[in-house]
Structures are given as C-alpha cells and as structure tokens.
C-alpha positions as CSV (number, residue, x, y, z in Angstrom):
1,M,-56.6,-134.7,57.3
2,K,-57.0,-133.3,53.8
3,L,-56.7,-136.0,51.1
4,L,-55.7,-135.0,47.5
5,F,-57.0,-137.7,45.2
6,D,-54.8,-138.5,42.2
7,Q,-56.2,-138.8,38.7
8,N,-56.2,-142.6,39.0
9,L,-58.9,-142.4,41.7
10,S,-62.5,-141.2,41.1
11,S,-63.4,-137.6,41.9
12,R,-66.6,-139.0,43.5
13,L,-64.5,-139.9,46.5
14,V,-64.4,-136.3,47.6
15,Q,-68.1,-136.1,48.2
16,A,-68.5,-139.7,49.3
17,L,-65.9,-139.2,52.1
18,H,-66.8,-135.6,53.0
19,D,-68.0,-136.6,56.5
20,L,-64.5,-138.0,57.4
21,Y,-62.2,-136.0,55.3
22,P,-64.1,-132.7,54.7
23,D,-61.3,-130.6,53.2
24,S,-60.3,-133.1,50.6
25,A,-60.0,-132.5,46.9
26,H,-59.4,-134.2,43.6
27,L,-56.7,-133.1,41.1
28,K,-59.4,-131.9,38.7
29,D,-60.9,-129.7,41.5
30,V,-57.7,-127.7,41.8
31,G,-56.8,-127.5,38.1
32,L,-54.1,-130.3,38.2
33,E,-55.9,-133.0,36.3
34,S,-53.2,-133.4,33.7
35,A,-50.2,-132.2,35.9
36,D,-47.1,-134.3,36.3
37,D,-46.2,-135.9,39.6
38,A,-43.8,-133.2,40.6
39,A,-46.5,-130.5,40.2
40,V,-48.9,-132.6,42.3
41,W,-46.3,-133.1,44.9
42,E,-45.6,-129.3,45.2
43,Y,-49.2,-128.4,45.3
44,A,-49.9,-131.0,48.1
45,K,-46.9,-129.7,50.0
46,E,-47.9,-126.0,49.7
47,H,-51.6,-126.7,50.6
48,G,-51.3,-129.3,53.4
49,F,-52.7,-132.2,51.5
50,T,-51.9,-135.9,51.8
51,I,-51.6,-137.4,48.3
52,T,-53.8,-140.4,47.9
53,S,-53.0,-142.4,44.8
54,K,-52.7,-145.8,43.1
55,D,-49.5,-144.5,41.5
56,F,-46.3,-146.1,42.9
57,D,-44.2,-143.1,41.7
58,F,-45.2,-141.1,44.8
59,W,-43.4,-143.7,46.9
60,Q,-40.2,-142.6,45.2
61,F,-40.9,-138.9,45.9
62,S,-41.7,-139.8,49.5
63,F,-38.5,-141.9,49.9
64,T,-36.2,-139.3,48.4
65,L,-37.8,-136.1,49.5
66,G,-39.5,-137.1,52.7
67,Q,-42.6,-135.2,54.0
68,P,-44.5,-133.0,53.6
69,P,-46.6,-134.1,51.9
70,K,-47.5,-137.5,53.2
71,V,-48.6,-140.2,50.7
72,I,-51.2,-142.9,50.9
73,W,-50.6,-145.6,48.3
74,V,-53.9,-147.3,47.5
75,Q,-52.8,-150.8,46.7
76,L,-56.2,-152.5,46.2
77,G,-55.6,-153.7,42.6
78,N,-58.6,-153.7,40.3
79,C,-61.4,-152.3,42.5
80,T,-64.4,-150.1,42.4
81,T,-64.7,-146.6,43.8
82,S,-66.9,-148.1,46.5
83,D,-64.0,-150.4,47.5
84,V,-61.6,-147.5,47.8
85,E,-64.2,-145.6,49.9
86,A,-64.8,-148.6,52.1
87,A,-61.1,-149.0,52.7
88,L,-60.6,-145.3,53.6
89,R,-63.5,-145.5,56.0
90,R,-62.4,-148.8,57.6
91,R,-58.9,-147.5,58.1
92,Y,-59.9,-144.0,59.3
93,N,-58.2,-144.5,62.7
94,D,-55.0,-145.7,61.1
95,L,-55.0,-142.8,58.7
96,T,-55.6,-140.3,61.5
97,A,-52.7,-141.8,63.5
98,F,-50.5,-141.7,60.3
99,D,-51.4,-138.1,59.8
100,Q,-50.4,-137.2,63.3
101,D,-47.1,-139.1,63.3
102,E,-44.3,-136.7,62.6
103,R,-41.9,-139.5,61.5
104,E,-44.1,-141.3,59.0
105,S,-44.4,-140.1,55.4
106,F,-45.8,-143.1,53.5
107,L,-48.7,-145.5,54.2
108,T,-49.8,-148.4,52.0
109,L,-53.5,-149.1,52.0
110,R,-54.1,-152.8,51.3
111,P,-57.2,-154.9,51.5
C-alpha cells in the first residue's frame, strides 16, 4: 500500500512509517505541496497511491468518483504526528484489508 500524505499531515510520516508503507510519499515530495484537491486526486489515481488526509473534501471525491484512488480520512482531531503514526501502525491490518478490498473506496481512521 502506497500512502500519499496530504499537506495537512506531516512529511515526517513518510520516513516514520517506511517499514510498513515503504513506497509512500508526501505531497511536497512529488511537487504537489500547493496543488488543489483535484490535482492531488489525479496524481494519486495515476500513480497508485491511497490519499491519506485530514481533509473531508476527499470524501466527496470518493463518493462521487469512486476509486481509484482510495482515501483514508484521518479523523483524529487535534493530534500530534506521533498520534497519526501510532494510529496507522495500530490499524495496519485494517488498512491492508481495505487496500485489497475491490469494493471499498473510503476508510475513516478514528481513535
């Protein structure tokens, strides 16, 4: 599973989670740091990424356009990068199952 971390998540997550999600990237790594949501969506779709974001707007894309790409909505509220990392580690099996499920397109990551 390749995660594409949105601008509202720390770029440090790429290295911190390299052992579980080795081909992941942050928007700034791929030159999309200030891109709009539609450009992020198209990039993720073309390059096989799962968008990982705190931005609810990707739910709307997911609902209207379907997948690919898939979307993980990080709904942890005010939290640290370590909290996000811990949640993505703790839910690794769920995220892997989500990635492999051809019907699912959107997953909410809650505490």
